[in-house]
N, C-alpha and C positions, 0 to 999 in steps of 0.2 A: 566919784567912782564912776570908772566905766562899766559897761555890762561886760560879761566874762566872754571870751572867745572861745568857740569849740571849734577843733580841726576839723573841716570838712571830709566829709566819706564819701567817695564816687564808688556808684553802682553800676556796673555795667549789664544792660539788659540783653537778655538773649534773645538773638532773633530766632524768631517760630522757624526759618526756613534751614537755620544752621545746625547741626547734630552738636548734641551735647560735647563740650571739650573733655571731659572725663571720662566719654565714651569711646572706643574705638569705632572709627568709621569704617561702617559698612561696605564692602564692594558689591556694588550691583549683581556683579554674578555671585556673591556670596549667598547659599541659601541652604534648605535642606536638602540633602544629594537622596537622589532615586536610585535604585538599581538599575543597572545598565541591561537591557530587554536580552542583549546578546549575550550576557554574560553566562547565566542558568543555564539556557540551553547549550551554549560550548561545553561548561563543564558536563552536564549531563552527556553529552554524545562522545566525550574525552573517558568520562568515566566508562560509557558502552564500549568504547574501543576498546580500551585496558580489559574488560572482562571478559570481549570475545577473544581475545589474544590470548589471554591467560585459558580460557576452554580451546580452544585452536591449539594450545603448545600442548594440553593434556591429551588431545584427540589424538595430535600427532606422535605421542609417546606410546598410547596404547595401538595404534594403527601400526607401527612400527615394530614392536614385539608381537603383534598377533595375540595379545591377552587382553580382557576386557572387565573391569569392575561390575557387579553385579549387587543388588539389594534383594534380600528377599525378606518375604514377613509372611511370620509362622505364628500359631496362638501363642508360644510363647515369648515373641518379641520380634523385632526385626533387626536384622544383620546386614555386615558387606562381606563379599567373599570376591574370588576370581575366578575366571573360565576363558576356557582356551579351545581352539578345535585344532586336533592334529590327524592325521594317516594314522590309523590302527595300530599298523605296524611298527611306527615308532615308541609306542607308548606301552609302558610295563603298568597293567592294571592296578589299585590299589589293593592291600592287603587286608584281607577279612578275617582271617583265622582268627585272632585274637577279640574281633567281634563278634563272631559267631558263638564262640567259644562262651564269651560272657551271656548270650541269650539262651537260657534257660530250657526253652520250649524246642528252638533248634537243636540244642544239644541233646537232648531228651529224642527227638526223633532221629538223629544220626546215630545213637547207640543201639536205637529198636530196629532201625533197617542192616545194621552189620550183624546184631545176634541172628537175624534172619538170614543174613546171606551164609552165615557159618553153618548154621543148622540146616540147612536146607540140604534135602537127599536125594540123589539121583538115581532113580529105580529103572533100571535096564530090564524090559519084559522079552520073553523068548521070541514071542512074534515079530517086535522091533527088530532083534536079532536077526532072524529069519527074511525079513522085508530088507536089509541093509544088502545082506547076502544078493538079494536076488537083483537089486538093482545098482549093484557095484558096476557090473557089465555096460549099464546105461552110463553111468556115471563117466568111466572114461571114455566113453564117446562124447560126451558132452564137454569135457574138461577142454580140450583144445578152442571150443566155442566160448567157454566160461574166462578161459584166458583171456583172449580177446577183448570180452566184454568189461573184465575187470581193469584191463590197461586203459579203455577208454574210459571207464570211468574215472580210475585214478587222475590219469590228463583233465578232465573237467573238475574233479575237484582241488587238483592244484590252481587252475585258471581262477575259479571261482574264489580259492584263497588268496589267491594274488590280488584279486579285487578288492576282497574284505580289506586286505591289509592298506590298499590304496582309498577306503574310503574313511573320510574326517568322521573323528568322534570327538564326543565334550568329553573334556577334563577338566574336574575343579580344584580348588585349594582344600585337599584332601589329605586324611594321614590314617592310615591303618582302617581304611574303610567308613570313617567318618569325616564328614563336613564341616570345616571349620568356618563357624559366623563370627564377625566382627562387630561389637556394638556401636564403636564408632571408627572413624577414617584412621585416626591416629593411631589404635590399637592394631589396627590392620596392616598400617605400614613398618610398625615396629617389629611387628611378625616375620614381616617380607625381610627387613634390613638384620633380623636376630640370627639369620643362618639356619634354624630349626629345621631338622627334616619335615618334609611334606611332598605330595606325587605333582607338584607342580615343578619342585626343581629340574626335572628329567629334562626340560625344555631347554632348548638352548639359549633360548633369548631371557632366561631367570635372572642369570646373575647380571645382565644389563638393568632389568628391572629393579632389583635388590638395591642398586648403587644410585639410580636416577629418581623412584618413585619421591612422591611427596604427597602428604596428607589432602592436597589441595587437588593431586590429580584422583583422588577417589571419590567418582562424580559419575554414575552411572547413566547410560543415554535411558529414555523413557522406555525404551523397548526391552531394557535390561533391568526393568523394575518389575518384580511379580509379587503378587498380593495371596499368596496361599492360603493368607488366614480369612479373608473373606468368602471363599469358595463355597464353602459348605453352606455358608449362611444364603447366600445368593441363591443355590440352588432350590434349598427349602422355601425360599419365596413362591414358587411356581416357575411356572414357563414364560409369563408376562414380564417377569422381572428380572430375568437372565439377561445377563450381560457378556455378550459375545468374548468381547475381547479382553474382561477378566478370563473367561472359561477357556478360552484359545491358547493365553499366555501361559497360563497355569498348566495346560497339558504338556507345551512344551518344554518348559523348564521341569517338568515332574517325570519326563521323557529320559532328560539330560540326565539328571540326579538319579533315577533310578540304573542309567549307564554306567555312568562314573564311580556309582555307591554299589554295584553287582546288587541290585536289589530285584531278584527273579519276579516275586511276586506281585512288585507295583509294574514291572514290565509288561507280565502276562496281563494285566488288568486292565492297559493301554495298549496292548496289540491290536493289529488290523482283526476286523472280527468279532470284537468285544464291544459289549453295550456303552462300554465309555467312549471307544472309539469312535461308534454311531454316532453318540452326541458331538463329539468334536469335528465329524465330519459335514453336520446338520448345522452345526454353528458358522460353522465355513461357509457352507453354501447361503445360509439365509441372511449374511450380510452382503451378497453380492445381489446386484439389480436383476431386472428381468424376471423369466420364468424359472431359471436358475435356486432365486431367491424365495421366490413363491413355494418351489417344493420342498426348500430347505425350511421352511420355516413350519409347515404342513407335517416333516417328519419331526420336528421337534415335540409338535404336538402329542405326538406317540410315544414319546420316550417318558417314562415315570419319572417325576420329580423324587420324590422316596429313594428310589433304587439308585437315583446319579449320587445323590447327596450321601446316601449310606458310602456308597461306592468312593466317592471323594474323600470320606471322614477316615477312610482305611487308609486309602494313600497318602493323606495329609500324617497320619498317626505313625506311619513307617518312616516317613522321610525327616519328622521329629525326632524321632528315637535314636537317630544316626549322626543325629546333630551334635557336634561340640562347641559350645557357646564360648566366647573368650571374650573378656572386659576390653 
C-alpha cells in the first residue's frame, strides 16, 4: 500500500518592498493636508472688506439724509435715538404743554404766578400824576428822536432774528417734550417705519429714512456715544480722576438735549459764565498742550468736585425725567 498523497499547497511570500495587495496603494503625494497659509488671511481680509463696505453704506445713508444715530447711557439704562441739526427757522419746537402739565411743581408755580398777576393792584399817586404832566412837554420833544431810535432797534432786532433763524440747532427723536430712547436697534427701526408721530417727521429726509433704514444701520460713531451715567461718579472721584473726554462730550449732548427738549433750567446751569461752563472750558484747555493746558489744569484745581458733581446730578436727573423708554 503506497503512502497517501497530499495536494501541494503553494504559499506566495510577500515581498517586504511590495505593499499588501489588500491595501490600497498610496500615492507619494497623498498625506495629511495642511491648511493653505494664504487661505485664512484671504478669508479674513474678505470679511473685513465686506464689513467695511457695510459700514460705509450705513454712513452714506446718514450723511445723505443728515440724520445720525445716537447712543445715550443714563442711570436707568442705555438707549438709541436719532439727532439732526437744522436751521432754527425750519423747525417747529417740540410741544411741552402736556409734559409741563404733568409736573406738579411746575404747575403749582404757574398757578401762583397767574394769581399774583391777577391780584396785582396799580396805585397812582398824585405826585406821579403831577410829574407826568410836567414831563409831557419834554416827552413830545423827545418823541422824534425816540421814533428814530426805535426804528433802528427794530431793524437790528430783525437782523438778529434772521441770524437766529439761520443758526443750526439740534432736534432729536422726541414727541411732546419727551426724548424717545429705544433699547435695541430693531425697536428703533420698527418705530421709524411705523409712521408714529414725532418731531423728526418734520424733516424733508424723514420719509426716505423710514423706507431705507435697517437695524444694521443703527451703529453710532464713537463721538455720538454719550455716557451720562458715569459723569457724577467720575466727578466725585476728585480732580485727579476726572475724564476730560467723558465730561466734555456729556456737556455737548446735555446742551443739545436741553435745547431740543426745552429745559431752561438745564440751559441756565450750562450757560456761559456758570460754574459748570467754567468746568467745561477748563477741561477743554487742559487737554491742549503748552501753556494753555497748564493754565487749564490750574483752573480745574480751583473748581470744587462736590459742587460740580451736585450740579451734574441735577442735570442728569432732569434729562432722565423727560425720557420715554421704548422696548
